[in-house]
C-alpha positions in Angstrom: -17.9 15.1 2.5 -14.2 14.4 2.8 -11.7 14.4 5.7 -8.1 15.5 5.7 -5.6 13.5 7.7 -2.2 15.0 8.6 0.4 12.9 10.5 3.9 11.5 10.3 5.3 8.0 10.6 8.4 5.9 9.7 8.1 4.5 6.1 11.0 2.7 4.4 13.3 3.7 7.3 12.5 7.4 6.8 10.4 9.7 9.0 7.8 11.3 6.6 5.1 13.8 6.9 1.9 12.7 5.1 -1.3 14.4 4.1 -4.3 12.4 2.9 -7.7 13.4 1.5 -10.2 10.7 2.5 -13.7 10.6 1.0 -16.9 9.5 2.8 -16.4 5.9 1.7 -13.0 5.8 3.4 -11.2 5.8 0.1 -8.1 8.0 -0.3 -8.4 10.6 -3.1 -5.1 12.4 -2.7 -1.7 11.7 -0.9 1.2 13.9 -0.4 4.4 13.0 1.4 7.5 14.9 2.5 10.5 13.4 4.4 11.2 15.3 7.6 14.8 15.9 6.5 13.7 17.5 3.2 12.3 20.9 2.4 10.3 21.4 -0.8 11.3 24.4 -3.0 8.1 24.4 -5.0 6.6 27.9 -5.3 9.8 29.5 -3.7 10.9 32.7 -5.3 14.6 33.3 -5.9 16.9 35.9 -7.4 18.5 33.7 -10.1 21.3 34.0 -12.5 21.1 33.1 -16.2 23.8 30.4 -16.8 23.0 29.4 -20.4 20.6 30.1 -23.2 19.7 27.4 -25.7 17.9 29.0 -28.7 17.0 25.7 -30.4 14.8 24.6 -27.5 13.7 28.2 -26.7 14.9 27.9 -23.1 17.4 29.2 -20.6 19.1 27.5 -17.7 19.3 29.5 -14.6 21.0 28.9 -11.2 18.7 29.7 -8.2 21.4 28.7 -5.6 24.9 27.3 -6.0 24.6 23.9 -7.5 20.8 24.1 -8.1 20.0 24.6 -11.8 16.5 25.1 -13.3 14.8 25.2 -16.7 13.2 28.5 -17.8 11.0 28.4 -21.0 11.6 31.6 -22.9 8.3 31.6 -24.8 6.4 32.2 -21.5 8.4 35.2 -20.4 6.3 38.3 -20.5 8.0 40.9 -18.2 11.0 39.6 -16.3 12.0 41.5 -13.1 15.7 42.2 -13.4 18.3 42.9 -10.8 20.8 43.3 -13.6 20.8 43.2 -17.4 24.3 43.5 -18.5 23.5 43.8 -22.2 21.4 46.9 -21.7 18.7 45.4 -23.9 15.3 43.9 -23.2 16.3 40.4 -24.2 17.7 37.9 -21.8 21.5 37.4 -21.7 23.9 35.1 -19.9 24.8 36.6 -16.6 21.5 38.5 -16.1 19.9 38.2 -12.7 16.1 38.0 -12.5 13.3 36.9 -10.1 11.9 33.5 -10.8 9.5 31.1 -9.0 9.7 27.4 -8.9 6.7 26.3 -11.0 7.3 22.5 -11.2 9.3 20.0 -9.2 12.2 18.1 -10.7 10.7 14.9 -12.2 11.8 11.9 -14.3 15.4 13.2 -14.4 14.3 16.6 -15.6 15.4 19.8 -13.8 12.9 21.9 -11.8 11.1 24.4 -14.0 10.9 28.1 -13.1 8.7 31.0 -14.3 9.1 34.8 -14.3 5.3 35.0 -13.6 5.3 35.3 -9.8 2.3 34.4 -7.6 1.5 34.4 -3.9 -1.2 32.0 -2.8 -3.5 32.1 0.2 -6.7 30.3 1.3 -8.9 32.8 -0.5 -6.8 34.7 -3.0 -3.9 34.3 -5.4 -1.9 37.5 -6.3 0.0 37.1 -9.6 2.2 39.2 -11.8 1.0 37.3 -14.9 -1.6 40.0 -15.6 -3.3 42.9 -13.8 -6.8 41.5 -14.3 -9.1 40.2 -11.6 -10.3 36.6 -12.1 -12.7 34.3 -10.3 -12.9 30.6 -9.7 -15.3 28.9 -12.2 -16.7 27.0 -9.2 -18.1 30.2 -7.7 -21.8 30.8 -8.3 -23.1 34.0 -9.9 -24.3 35.4 -6.5 -20.9 34.5 -4.8 -19.0 36.3 -7.6 -21.2 39.4 -7.3 -20.6 39.6 -3.5 -16.8 39.0 -3.8 -16.5 41.4 -6.7 -18.0 44.2 -4.7 -15.5 43.5 -1.9 -12.4 43.0 -4.1 -13.0 46.1 -6.4 -13.0 48.2 -3.3 -9.7 46.9 -2.1 -7.6 46.6 -5.3 -5.6 49.8 -6.2 -6.3 51.1 -9.7 -2.6 51.5 -10.5 -0.9 48.2 -9.9 1.6 45.7 -11.4 -0.2 42.6 -10.3 -3.6 40.8 -10.7 -5.8 38.7 -8.5 -7.6 35.4 -8.6 -10.5 34.9 -6.2 -10.5 31.2 -5.1 -13.4 28.9 -4.4 -12.7 29.0 -0.7 -13.6 32.7 -0.6 -17.3 31.8 -0.8 -17.2 30.3 2.7 -15.5 33.2 4.5 -16.8 36.5 5.9 -15.7 39.9 4.6 -13.4 40.6 7.6 -11.3 37.5 7.2 -11.2 38.0 3.4 -9.9 41.6 3.9 -7.3 40.5 6.4 -5.8 37.9 4.0 -6.1 40.3 1.1 -4.0 42.9 2.9 -1.4 40.4 4.0 -0.9 39.0 0.5 -1.1 42.4 -1.1 1.8 43.6 1.1 3.8 40.5 0.3 3.5 40.9 -3.5 4.2 44.6 -3.4 7.3 44.0 -1.3 8.5 41.4 -3.7 8.0 43.7 -6.7 9.6 46.7 -5.0 12.5 45.1 -3.1 13.0 41.7 -4.8 14.9 43.0 -7.9 17.5 44.6 -5.5 18.3 41.5 -3.5 21.7 39.8 -4.0 22.0 36.8 -6.4 20.8 33.4 -5.1 18.6 35.1 -2.4 15.4 33.2 -1.5 12.8 36.0 -1.7 9.7 34.1 -0.7 8.8 30.6 0.8 5.1 29.5 0.8 5.2 27.9 4.3 4.8 24.6 6.0 3.8 21.2 4.5 0.3 21.3 6.0 -0.3 24.9 4.9 0.6 24.0 1.3 -1.6 20.9 1.5 -4.7 22.8 2.8 -4.4 25.7 0.4 -4.9 23.2 -2.5 -8.2 21.8 -1.1 -11.7 23.3 -1.3 -12.8 23.9 2.3 -16.5 23.5 1.4 -15.8 19.9 0.5 -14.2 19.1 3.9 -16.0 17.8 7.0 -13.0 17.6 9.3 -9.2 17.8 9.6 -7.6 15.2 11.8 -4.0 15.3 13.1 -2.0 13.8 16.0 0.7 16.5 15.9 0.1 19.3 18.4 2.0 21.9 16.4 0.0 21.0 13.3 -3.3 21.1 15.2 -2.5 24.6 16.6 -1.4 25.9 13.2 -4.4 24.5 11.3 -6.8 26.0 14.0 -5.2 29.4 13.5 -5.3 29.0 9.7 -8.8 27.6 9.3 -10.7 29.1 12.2 -14.2 27.6 12.7 -15.0 26.8 9.1 -14.0 23.1 9.4 -13.8 20.9 12.5 -10.2 20.3 13.5 -9.7 17.2 15.6 -6.6 16.3 17.8 -6.2 12.5 17.8 -4.6 11.2 21.0 -5.1 7.4 20.9 -1.6 5.9 21.3 -2.7 2.3 21.0 -3.9 2.8 17.4 -1.7 5.4 15.6 -3.5 7.7 13.2 -1.7 6.4 10.1 -2.9 2.9 10.9 -6.4 4.0 11.6 -6.6 5.3 8.0 -4.4 2.6 6.5 -2.0 5.2 5.1 1.0 2.8 4.9 -1.1 0.4 2.8 -2.2 3.3 0.6 1.4 4.1 -0.1 2.3 0.5 -0.9 -0.6 0.3 -3.4 1.1 3.1 -5.5 3.7 0.6 -6.5 1.1 -1.7 -8.1 0.3 -1.2 -11.8 -2.9 -3.2 -11.6 -6.0 -1.7 -10.0 -9.1 -3.9 -9.6 -12.6 -2.6 -10.1 -15.7 -3.8 -8.3 -17.2 -5.1 -11.5 -14.4 -7.6 -12.0 -12.5 -5.5 -14.5 -9.2 -3.9 -13.9 -6.9 -1.0 -14.9 -3.2 -1.3 -15.9 -1.4 2.0 -15.2 2.0 2.4 -16.7 4.2 5.5 -16.7 6.5 5.8 -19.7 9.1 8.5 -20.5 6.7 10.3 -22.8 3.2 9.6 -21.4 1.0 7.7 -19.0 -0.7 4.6 -20.4 -3.9 3.3 -18.9 -5.5 0.1 -20.2 -9.0 -0.9 -19.2 -9.6 -4.7 -19.1 -12.9 -6.7 -18.6 -11.0 -9.1 -16.3 -13.3 -11.4 -14.4 -16.5 -10.0 -16.0 -18.0 -13.1 -17.7 -21.5 -12.2 -18.7 -22.1 -12.5 -22.4 -25.9 -11.9 -22.5 -25.4 -8.2 -23.3 -21.7 -7.7 -23.7 -22.1 -4.1 -25.0 -24.0 -3.0 -21.8 -21.5 -4.9 -19.6 -18.5 -3.2 -21.3 -20.2 0.2 -21.0 -20.7 -0.4 -17.2 -17.1 -1.4 -16.7 -15.9 1.6 -18.7 -18.0 4.0 -16.6 -16.6 2.5 -13.4 -13.1 2.7 -14.9 -13.6 6.4 -15.7 -14.4 7.2 -12.1 -11.4 5.2 -10.9 -9.1 6.7 -13.4 -10.0 10.2 -12.3 -9.2 9.1 -8.7 -5.9 7.4 -9.6 -4.6 10.4 -11.5 -5.1 12.6 -8.5 -4.0 10.0 -6.0 -0.8 9.1 -7.8 -0.3 12.7 -9.1 0.1 11.5 -12.7 0.5 14.3 -15.2 1.4 15.3 -18.7 -0.1 13.3 -21.6 -2.4 10.4 -20.5 -3.7 7.9 -23.0 -6.6 5.7 -22.0 -7.6 2.5 -23.9 -11.1 1.7 -22.8 -12.9 -1.5 -23.7 -14.1 -1.2 -27.3 -17.9 -0.4 -27.6 -19.9 -0.5 -30.8 -22.6 2.0 -29.8 -21.4 5.6 -30.5 -23.8 7.0 -27.9 -22.0 5.0 -25.2 -18.7 6.4 -26.2 -20.0 9.9 -26.1 -21.6 9.3 -22.7 -18.3 7.8 -21.4 -16.4 10.9 -22.6 -18.8 13.2 -20.7 -18.7 11.1 -17.6 -14.9 11.3 -17.5 -15.0 15.0 -18.1 -17.3 15.4 -15.1 -15.0 13.4 -12.8 -11.9 15.2 -13.9 -13.4 18.6 -13.1 -13.2 17.6 -9.4 -9.4 17.7 -9.6 -7.9 20.9 -8.2 -5.1 20.6 -10.8 -6.1 21.5 -14.3 -7.1 18.2 -16.0 -8.7 18.0 -19.5 -10.3 15.2 -21.5 -9.1 16.3 -24.9 -10.4 14.0 -27.6 -11.0 10.4 -28.7 -8.6 9.3 -31.5 -9.5 7.2 -34.5 -8.3 4.1 -32.6 -10.7 4.9 -29.8 -7.9 6.1 -27.4 -9.1 8.8 -25.1 -6.5 11.6 -24.6 -6.2 13.5 -21.3 -3.8 16.1 -20.2 -3.0 17.1 -16.6 -0.8 20.0 -15.6 2.6 19.1 -14.3 3.2 20.7 -10.9 4.6 18.1 -8.4 6.4 14.9 -9.0 4.4 11.7 -9.4 4.0 10.1 -6.0 5.8 7.0 -7.2 8.9 9.1 -7.9 8.8 10.5 -4.4 8.6 7.0 -3.0 11.4 5.7 -5.2 13.6 8.6 -4.1 12.8 7.8 -0.5 13.8 4.2 -1.1 17.1 5.1 -2.7 18.2 7.5 0.1 
């Protein structure tokens, strides 16, 4: 079982909020930071104005607020919610105003991305305008899906402009709490759909909430043993949000700050290092290029030559587990190319691929082991949502 640590401290001369997911071996699996003087716009919904349309890249550039420009892929637009459409046609035109949601942070010099598919996320449900279907987390058992389906079908109106996704966390909650969140989110999405298109340009229609709320909504509660914080406002907010499902602890030892107890400053410093050592003596070299993430697996200090094939297989399996952890920890995304140590036994390569697939499934962000190329390079993709942690740290250093 894992623990969640939420605190703040001064790092690189900036006061930052930090959230960390710590496993039972005291290793950090996920880190998120946010400077106290910065507010994230990820998942915010705005009434935006179309500034420019570029047909050759099948995209539009929209302004969500004065001076804040975003990228809108046109091939993903299904049914935009307009405030105005000056052309009188269904196609998008310069000057049109429409509702968009921030779907991806600005990263590597690229603008934030927005989508016309809107979603409202809670602990147990996600309401979305992407479709009107009801979906269920793949991690729910057959019995859990049956129980939740009976509840949800009785609550969802037959005539609607939105769909629903039932999240993994719904399995650990009682019907009353599920119904309460359902009604709150349902009212929010219906208000956005009814009144949002009539708001003035550049209005912020919806904000998802605080740093800790966003952090906890992305974590499966059934994998959490406790949540620890030394901030009284966070403690009270988490208690209200989580209830009795997970133990929430208020840390009060002033002699040993919470961030030092869990070595969070050291964890952040490690993100700058490209080389990651493995217990077997091997190591990874993780490099972010403009086009993709490169990960090279090396045998390093492993010296045994009695059975090199078995030794390399062992290092590769350990590397696969560590790569899955590092992708989540560093929040690396996009195309990821992994060069494992070459093995001559095809069965070892197949087993390695399955092992990596298994570890990647634990990531709450969609991550897929795609294929192994003719050069034995293993291809992985991870959905881009937030900036890589190294970019957040570099931005902090430059401020």
